[in-house]
DRENMARDO-705576 format. One record per residue (C-alpha): x, z, y; residue number from 0. Coordinates in nm, 2 decimals. Example, Ala and Ser with C-alpha at 12.3 -4.5 7.8 and 13.67 -1.06 7.14 Angstrom:
REM DRENMARDO-705576
u = 1.23; w = 0.78; v = -0.45; n = 0
u = 1.37; w = 0.71; v = -0.11; n = 1
REM end
This chain:
REM DRENMARDO-705576
u = 0.67; w = 0.04; v = -0.89; n = 0
u = 0.67; w = 0.28; v = -0.59; n = 1
u = 0.91; w = 0.49; v = -0.38; n = 2
u = 0.78; w = 0.84; v = -0.49; n = 3
u = 0.83; w = 1.06; v = -0.79; n = 4
u = 0.55; w = 1.07; v = -1.04; n = 5
u = 0.47; w = 1.32; v = -1.32; n = 6
u = 0.21; w = 1.20; v = -1.56; n = 7
u = 0.05; w = 1.44; v = -1.81; n = 8
u = -0.13; w = 1.26; v = -2.10; n = 9
u = -0.41; w = 1.50; v = -2.16; n = 10
u = -0.61; w = 1.29; v = -2.41; n = 11
u = -0.54; w = 0.99; v = -2.62; n = 12
u = -0.21; w = 0.84; v = -2.73; n = 13
u = -0.11; w = 0.53; v = -2.53; n = 14
u = 0.16; w = 0.27; v = -2.48; n = 15
u = 0.37; w = 0.32; v = -2.17; n = 16
u = 0.61; w = 0.05; v = -2.02; n = 17
u = 0.91; w = 0.18; v = -1.83; n = 18
u = 1.20; w = -0.03; v = -1.71; n = 19
u = 1.19; w = -0.29; v = -1.98; n = 20
u = 1.09; w = -0.07; v = -2.28; n = 21
u = 0.75; w = -0.01; v = -2.44; n = 22
u = 0.71; w = 0.35; v = -2.56; n = 23
u = 0.43; w = 0.51; v = -2.75; n = 24
u = 0.35; w = 0.84; v = -2.57; n = 25
u = 0.14; w = 1.10; v = -2.76; n = 26
u = -0.15; w = 1.31; v = -2.64; n = 27
u = -0.01; w = 1.62; v = -2.46; n = 28
u = 0.33; w = 1.47; v = -2.36; n = 29
u = 0.45; w = 1.43; v = -2.00; n = 30
u = 0.61; w = 1.12; v = -1.85; n = 31
u = 0.87; w = 1.14; v = -1.57; n = 32
u = 0.86; w = 0.84; v = -1.34; n = 33
u = 1.16; w = 0.82; v = -1.10; n = 34
u = 1.18; w = 0.65; v = -0.76; n = 35
u = 1.14; w = 0.27; v = -0.80; n = 36
u = 1.09; w = 0.28; v = -1.18; n = 37
u = 0.90; w = -0.02; v = -1.29; n = 38
u = 0.62; w = 0.12; v = -1.51; n = 39
u = 0.27; w = 0.07; v = -1.65; n = 40
u = 0.05; w = 0.33; v = -1.82; n = 41
u = -0.26; w = 0.24; v = -2.02; n = 42
u = -0.53; w = 0.44; v = -1.85; n = 43
u = -0.75; w = 0.49; v = -2.16; n = 44
u = -0.84; w = 0.86; v = -2.21; n = 45
u = -0.76; w = 1.14; v = -1.96; n = 46
u = -0.44; w = 1.17; v = -1.76; n = 47
u = -0.33; w = 1.38; v = -1.47; n = 48
u = -0.09; w = 1.23; v = -1.22; n = 49
u = 0.12; w = 1.42; v = -0.97; n = 50
u = 0.28; w = 1.21; v = -0.69; n = 51
u = 0.57; w = 1.37; v = -0.51; n = 52
u = 0.70; w = 1.22; v = -0.18; n = 53
u = 1.08; w = 1.22; v = -0.17; n = 54
u = 1.05; w = 1.34; v = 0.19; n = 55
u = 0.99; w = 1.69; v = 0.05; n = 56
u = 1.36; w = 1.70; v = -0.05; n = 57
u = 1.50; w = 1.49; v = 0.23; n = 58
u = 1.71; w = 1.79; v = 0.34; n = 59
u = 1.90; w = 1.78; v = 0.02; n = 60
u = 1.96; w = 1.40; v = 0.01; n = 61
u = 2.25; w = 1.43; v = -0.24; n = 62
u = 2.01; w = 1.50; v = -0.52; n = 63
u = 1.75; w = 1.23; v = -0.43; n = 64
u = 1.73; w = 0.96; v = -0.71; n = 65
u = 1.92; w = 1.21; v = -0.93; n = 66
u = 1.65; w = 1.43; v = -1.06; n = 67
u = 1.47; w = 1.26; v = -1.35; n = 68
u = 1.64; w = 1.13; v = -1.67; n = 69
u = 1.73; w = 0.76; v = -1.64; n = 70
u = 1.68; w = 0.61; v = -1.99; n = 71
u = 1.31; w = 0.54; v = -2.07; n = 72
u = 1.31; w = 0.75; v = -2.40; n = 73
u = 1.45; w = 1.05; v = -2.21; n = 74
u = 1.16; w = 1.03; v = -1.95; n = 75
u = 0.91; w = 1.16; v = -2.21; n = 76
u = 0.88; w = 1.54; v = -2.24; n = 77
u = 0.76; w = 1.60; v = -2.60; n = 78
u = 0.49; w = 1.84; v = -2.68; n = 79
u = 0.58; w = 2.19; v = -2.81; n = 80
u = 0.91; w = 2.19; v = -2.61; n = 81
u = 0.97; w = 2.48; v = -2.36; n = 82
u = 1.02; w = 2.25; v = -2.06; n = 83
u = 0.70; w = 2.05; v = -2.12; n = 84
u = 0.51; w = 2.38; v = -2.14; n = 85
u = 0.66; w = 2.50; v = -1.81; n = 86
u = 0.57; w = 2.17; v = -1.63; n = 87
u = 0.22; w = 2.19; v = -1.78; n = 88
u = 0.18; w = 2.54; v = -1.64; n = 89
u = 0.30; w = 2.42; v = -1.30; n = 90
u = 0.05; w = 2.13; v = -1.30; n = 91
u = -0.23; w = 2.37; v = -1.40; n = 92
u = -0.13; w = 2.60; v = -1.11; n = 93
u = -0.14; w = 2.31; v = -0.87; n = 94
u = -0.48; w = 2.20; v = -0.98; n = 95
u = -0.62; w = 2.56; v = -0.95; n = 96
u = -0.47; w = 2.60; v = -0.60; n = 97
u = -0.60; w = 2.26; v = -0.48; n = 98
u = -0.95; w = 2.34; v = -0.61; n = 99
u = -0.97; w = 2.68; v = -0.45; n = 100
u = -0.77; w = 2.61; v = -0.14; n = 101
u = -0.69; w = 2.98; v = -0.04; n = 102
u = -0.53; w = 3.05; v = 0.29; n = 103
u = -0.17; w = 2.93; v = 0.28; n = 104
u = -0.22; w = 2.72; v = -0.03; n = 105
u = -0.02; w = 2.42; v = 0.11; n = 106
u = 0.30; w = 2.63; v = 0.11; n = 107
u = 0.22; w = 2.76; v = -0.24; n = 108
u = 0.17; w = 2.40; v = -0.36; n = 109
u = 0.51; w = 2.30; v = -0.22; n = 110
u = 0.68; w = 2.60; v = -0.39; n = 111
u = 0.54; w = 2.49; v = -0.73; n = 112
u = 0.65; w = 2.13; v = -0.67; n = 113
u = 1.00; w = 2.25; v = -0.58; n = 114
u = 1.00; w = 2.46; v = -0.90; n = 115
u = 0.90; w = 2.15; v = -1.10; n = 116
u = 1.18; w = 1.94; v = -0.96; n = 117
u = 1.44; w = 2.21; v = -1.00; n = 118
u = 1.35; w = 2.26; v = -1.37; n = 119
u = 1.36; w = 1.88; v = -1.43; n = 120
u = 1.69; w = 1.83; v = -1.25; n = 121
u = 1.85; w = 2.11; v = -1.45; n = 122
u = 1.71; w = 1.96; v = -1.77; n = 123
u = 1.85; w = 1.62; v = -1.69; n = 124
u = 2.19; w = 1.75; v = -1.57; n = 125
u = 2.25; w = 1.99; v = -1.86; n = 126
u = 2.16; w = 1.73; v = -2.11; n = 127
u = 2.38; w = 1.46; v = -1.94; n = 128
u = 2.08; w = 1.23; v = -1.88; n = 129
u = 2.16; w = 1.13; v = -1.53; n = 130
u = 2.41; w = 0.85; v = -1.60; n = 131
u = 2.34; w = 0.50; v = -1.45; n = 132
u = 2.06; w = 0.32; v = -1.62; n = 133
u = 2.20; w = 0.03; v = -1.84; n = 134
u = 1.90; w = -0.09; v = -2.04; n = 135
u = 1.77; w = -0.35; v = -1.79; n = 136
u = 1.99; w = -0.62; v = -1.65; n = 137
u = 2.04; w = -0.60; v = -1.27; n = 138
u = 1.90; w = -0.95; v = -1.23; n = 139
u = 1.58; w = -0.86; v = -1.42; n = 140
u = 1.53; w = -0.55; v = -1.21; n = 141
u = 1.58; w = -0.75; v = -0.89; n = 142
u = 1.33; w = -1.02; v = -1.00; n = 143
u = 1.06; w = -0.77; v = -1.11; n = 144
u = 1.10; w = -0.59; v = -0.79; n = 145
u = 1.05; w = -0.91; v = -0.60; n = 146
u = 0.73; w = -0.98; v = -0.80; n = 147
u = 0.60; w = -0.63; v = -0.73; n = 148
u = 0.67; w = -0.66; v = -0.36; n = 149
u = 0.49; w = -0.99; v = -0.35; n = 150
u = 0.19; w = -0.85; v = -0.53; n = 151
u = 0.18; w = -0.55; v = -0.30; n = 152
u = 0.17; w = -0.77; v = 0.01; n = 153
u = -0.07; w = -1.03; v = -0.12; n = 154
u = -0.30; w = -0.87; v = -0.39; n = 155
u = -0.60; w = -0.90; v = -0.15; n = 156
u = -0.56; w = -1.29; v = -0.16; n = 157
u = -0.58; w = -1.53; v = -0.44; n = 158
u = -0.24; w = -1.55; v = -0.62; n = 159
u = -0.18; w = -1.86; v = -0.83; n = 160
u = 0.07; w = -1.86; v = -1.11; n = 161
u = 0.28; w = -2.14; v = -0.95; n = 162
u = 0.28; w = -1.94; v = -0.63; n = 163
u = 0.42; w = -1.61; v = -0.79; n = 164
u = 0.65; w = -1.81; v = -1.01; n = 165
u = 0.81; w = -1.97; v = -0.71; n = 166
u = 0.90; w = -1.62; v = -0.57; n = 167
u = 1.16; w = -1.58; v = -0.85; n = 168
u = 1.24; w = -1.95; v = -0.89; n = 169
u = 1.07; w = -2.00; v = -1.23; n = 170
u = 0.84; w = -2.27; v = -1.35; n = 171
u = 0.48; w = -2.14; v = -1.41; n = 172
u = 0.52; w = -2.16; v = -1.79; n = 173
u = 0.85; w = -1.98; v = -1.80; n = 174
u = 0.72; w = -1.72; v = -1.56; n = 175
u = 0.43; w = -1.63; v = -1.78; n = 176
u = 0.66; w = -1.59; v = -2.09; n = 177
u = 0.91; w = -1.39; v = -1.88; n = 178
u = 0.65; w = -1.15; v = -1.73; n = 179
u = 0.48; w = -1.09; v = -2.06; n = 180
u = 0.81; w = -1.01; v = -2.23; n = 181
u = 0.94; w = -0.78; v = -1.96; n = 182
u = 0.61; w = -0.60; v = -1.86; n = 183
u = 0.41; w = -0.61; v = -2.19; n = 184
u = 0.11; w = -0.76; v = -2.02; n = 185
u = 0.01; w = -1.10; v = -1.88; n = 186
u = 0.05; w = -1.14; v = -1.51; n = 187
u = -0.33; w = -1.17; v = -1.47; n = 188
u = -0.38; w = -0.85; v = -1.66; n = 189
u = -0.13; w = -0.67; v = -1.44; n = 190
u = -0.28; w = -0.82; v = -1.12; n = 191
u = -0.63; w = -0.70; v = -1.22; n = 192
u = -0.50; w = -0.36; v = -1.30; n = 193
u = -0.32; w = -0.34; v = -0.96; n = 194
u = -0.63; w = -0.45; v = -0.78; n = 195
u = -0.84; w = -0.19; v = -0.96; n = 196
u = -0.60; w = 0.08; v = -0.85; n = 197
u = -0.63; w = -0.03; v = -0.49; n = 198
u = -1.00; w = -0.04; v = -0.53; n = 199
u = -1.00; w = 0.32; v = -0.65; n = 200
u = -0.82; w = 0.43; v = -0.33; n = 201
u = -1.11; w = 0.27; v = -0.13; n = 202
u = -1.37; w = 0.42; v = -0.36; n = 203
u = -1.22; w = 0.76; v = -0.30; n = 204
u = -1.15; w = 0.75; v = 0.07; n = 205
u = -1.41; w = 0.52; v = 0.23; n = 206
u = -1.79; w = 0.45; v = 0.24; n = 207
u = -1.74; w = 0.08; v = 0.18; n = 208
u = -1.99; w = -0.09; v = -0.05; n = 209
u = -1.88; w = -0.20; v = -0.40; n = 210
u = -1.91; w = -0.56; v = -0.29; n = 211
u = -1.69; w = -0.51; v = 0.02; n = 212
u = -1.43; w = -0.33; v = -0.19; n = 213
u = -1.43; w = -0.60; v = -0.45; n = 214
u = -1.36; w = -0.87; v = -0.18; n = 215
u = -1.11; w = -0.64; v = 0.00; n = 216
u = -0.88; w = -0.60; v = -0.30; n = 217
u = -0.89; w = -0.97; v = -0.40; n = 218
u = -1.17; w = -1.01; v = -0.66; n = 219
u = -1.37; w = -1.33; v = -0.62; n = 220
u = -1.71; w = -1.16; v = -0.70; n = 221
u = -1.87; w = -0.82; v = -0.76; n = 222
u = -1.97; w = -0.91; v = -1.11; n = 223
u = -1.61; w = -1.00; v = -1.21; n = 224
u = -1.48; w = -0.68; v = -1.04; n = 225
u = -1.74; w = -0.47; v = -1.24; n = 226
u = -1.63; w = -0.64; v = -1.57; n = 227
u = -1.26; w = -0.59; v = -1.51; n = 228
u = -1.29; w = -0.24; v = -1.38; n = 229
u = -1.50; w = -0.13; v = -1.67; n = 230
u = -1.26; w = -0.29; v = -1.92; n = 231
u = -0.97; w = -0.09; v = -1.77; n = 232
u = -1.14; w = 0.24; v = -1.68; n = 233
u = -1.43; w = 0.25; v = -1.93; n = 234
u = -1.68; w = 0.30; v = -1.64; n = 235
u = -1.81; w = 0.08; v = -1.37; n = 236
u = -1.70; w = 0.11; v = -1.00; n = 237
u = -2.04; w = 0.25; v = -0.92; n = 238
u = -2.02; w = 0.51; v = -1.19; n = 239
u = -1.67; w = 0.61; v = -1.06; n = 240
u = -1.80; w = 0.63; v = -0.70; n = 241
u = -2.09; w = 0.85; v = -0.80; n = 242
u = -1.85; w = 1.08; v = -0.99; n = 243
u = -1.63; w = 1.11; v = -0.68; n = 244
u = -1.93; w = 1.19; v = -0.46; n = 245
u = -2.06; w = 1.45; v = -0.70; n = 246
u = -1.72; w = 1.62; v = -0.71; n = 247
u = -1.71; w = 1.64; v = -0.33; n = 248
u = -2.05; w = 1.81; v = -0.30; n = 249
REM end
């Protein structure tokens, strides 16, 4: 859950995607459209390319904010071999090429491509009548899951006991575990570990902190446990990922 648009291109390997209460199998080559505040989880096996778009970019046309991407989960998947998916893929490839080469004025060129993406996607959603209010998840469920996400975002760096997170939404620990698994498709511990690993990746990318310091910073009790969980999720150790980042920067 986050307050920016996200376009996810599944380059390799089919995977299960959770969006707003539904689990959907997304095939290799397909593109996922994640709207502002969509509650989602994407299995990270294989190769994916993710484009984050800050809604500030379209703040001057506020009337269309939160009214760009399709609302129902099944409509958020752009199938392979469709004209729109091909156009968005071309846009993403152009963004990657510009970002790699960084010619003079590339920032404005990047923005123009992003605007082109959003324009095409809004036209697609509007002309296919896919912008109606989302009805698949009960308002109460959405509110509770957002409360859980907010709590995790503010406390992931500390130990979080099941009874502690259950109390956030007024559930017993046992009922909370069943509820979270049903709505999110993963156990709470699996989700928390995934979230912590994503926060660790940010530090691996942007800082010179040691692996041990990063593990403790994002809430893991030990480096060995961090290594084990990170490799299970990302199919490489934090050190291997860090070395890959360093090699790409050279």
